[in-house]
C-alpha positions in Angstrom: 0.0 0.0 0.0 1.4 3.4 -0.9 1.2 6.6 0.9 -1.2 7.9 -1.7 -3.6 5.0 -1.2 -3.5 5.5 2.6 -4.7 9.0 2.2 -7.6 8.1 -0.1 -8.8 5.1 1.9 -9.9 6.0 5.5 -8.2 3.9 8.1 -10.4 1.7 10.2 -9.3 3.6 13.3 -10.5 6.9 11.7 -13.9 5.3 10.8 -14.4 4.1 14.4 -13.4 7.4 16.0 -16.8 9.2 15.6 -18.6 6.1 17.0 -16.3 5.9 20.0 -16.8 9.6 20.7 -20.6 9.3 20.5 -20.5 6.2 22.8 -18.3 8.1 25.3 -20.6 11.1 25.2 -23.7 8.8 25.8 -22.0 7.2 28.8 -20.9 10.5 30.2 -24.5 11.9 29.8 -25.8 8.9 31.8 -23.4 9.5 34.6 -24.2 13.2 35.0 -26.9 13.5 37.7 -30.1 15.1 36.4 -31.2 18.5 37.8 -32.8 18.2 41.2 -36.3 16.9 40.5 -39.0 16.2 43.1 -38.7 12.6 44.3 -41.4 10.2 45.3 -40.7 7.2 47.5 -42.8 4.4 48.8 -41.6 2.7 52.0 -40.6 -0.9 52.0 -43.1 -3.6 53.1 -44.0 -3.5 56.7 -43.7 -6.5 59.0 -47.0 -7.5 60.7 -47.1 -10.1 63.4 -50.0 -12.4 63.8 -50.6 -14.7 66.8 -49.7 -17.9 64.8 -46.7 -16.7 62.7 -44.9 -13.7 61.2 -46.3 -12.7 57.9 -44.8 -10.1 55.5 -47.4 -7.7 54.0 -46.7 -5.7 51.0 -47.8 -2.1 51.2 -50.4 -0.4 49.0 -48.7 1.2 45.9 -49.8 4.3 44.1 -51.6 3.9 40.8 -49.9 7.1 39.5 -47.0 9.4 40.5 -47.6 12.2 42.9 -47.9 15.5 41.1 -48.4 18.4 43.5 -50.8 21.2 42.7 -49.4 23.9 40.5 -48.5 26.7 40.7 -46.3 26.0 43.8 -45.7 29.0 46.1 -42.1 30.0 46.7 -42.5 29.3 50.4 -43.1 25.7 49.7 -39.9 25.1 47.7 -37.5 22.9 49.6 -40.3 21.4 51.7 -40.1 17.7 52.6 -43.7 16.3 52.5 -44.5 13.1 54.3 -48.1 11.8 53.6 -49.4 8.7 55.4 -52.3 6.9 54.0 -54.6 4.2 55.5 -55.7 2.1 52.4 -58.4 -0.5 52.6 -58.6 -3.9 50.8 -60.1 -2.3 47.7 -57.3 0.3 47.4 -59.5 3.2 48.6 -58.0 5.8 50.9 -59.8 5.5 54.3 -57.8 8.1 56.0 -54.7 10.2 55.5 -52.6 12.8 57.1 -49.6 14.9 56.0 -47.1 17.3 57.4 -48.5 20.8 56.5 -46.4 23.2 54.5 -45.9 26.9 55.5 -48.7 28.0 53.2 -52.3 27.5 54.4 -53.9 28.0 50.9 -51.5 25.5 49.4 -52.2 23.0 52.2 -55.9 23.1 51.2 -55.1 22.4 47.6 -52.7 19.7 48.6 -55.3 18.1 50.9 -57.9 18.1 48.0 -55.4 16.4 45.7 -54.4 13.8 48.3 -58.1 12.9 49.0 -58.4 11.8 45.4 -55.2 9.7 45.3 -55.6 6.1 44.5 -53.7 2.9 45.3 -53.4 -0.7 44.4 -54.3 -2.5 47.7 -51.6 -4.0 50.0 -51.4 -7.7 50.0 -50.1 -10.7 52.0 -47.5 -13.0 50.6 -50.2 -15.1 49.0 -51.8 -12.1 47.2 -54.8 -11.6 49.5 -55.7 -7.8 49.7 -55.4 -6.4 53.2 -55.8 -3.0 54.8 -52.4 -1.3 55.2 -50.8 1.9 55.9 -48.3 3.4 53.5 -46.3 6.6 53.2 -45.3 8.8 50.3 -42.4 11.1 50.7 -42.0 14.1 48.3 -39.4 16.8 48.2 -40.6 20.1 46.6 
């Protein structure tokens, strides 16, 4: 192979270079943490003790993500919401409570939204629906 043919034919390394750069950029983009977004967490299954044995119950799980009422007042930003729900065997909210924010008007809107929240019912190991308590944590 002559020097002239090397210049006309791209070398294999040169052909792979754009692919390697694109792959490295994709990997780097995955490792950069996203902007701080609100988080939602559901607590792990609770341990319930019966007279005859210990049985692990799985908590009720939300049917959709928690999206707080908008617009959100500036006083609420940075607030750590903990909402506790009592969910029956059908997945309906029987009772709930939450830590109030610093804005009374926003608390009313938040309460209306949480009243309508729906869940899949908690279950025992064998899949039998049971009444459970579950928490949702959300950072504004």
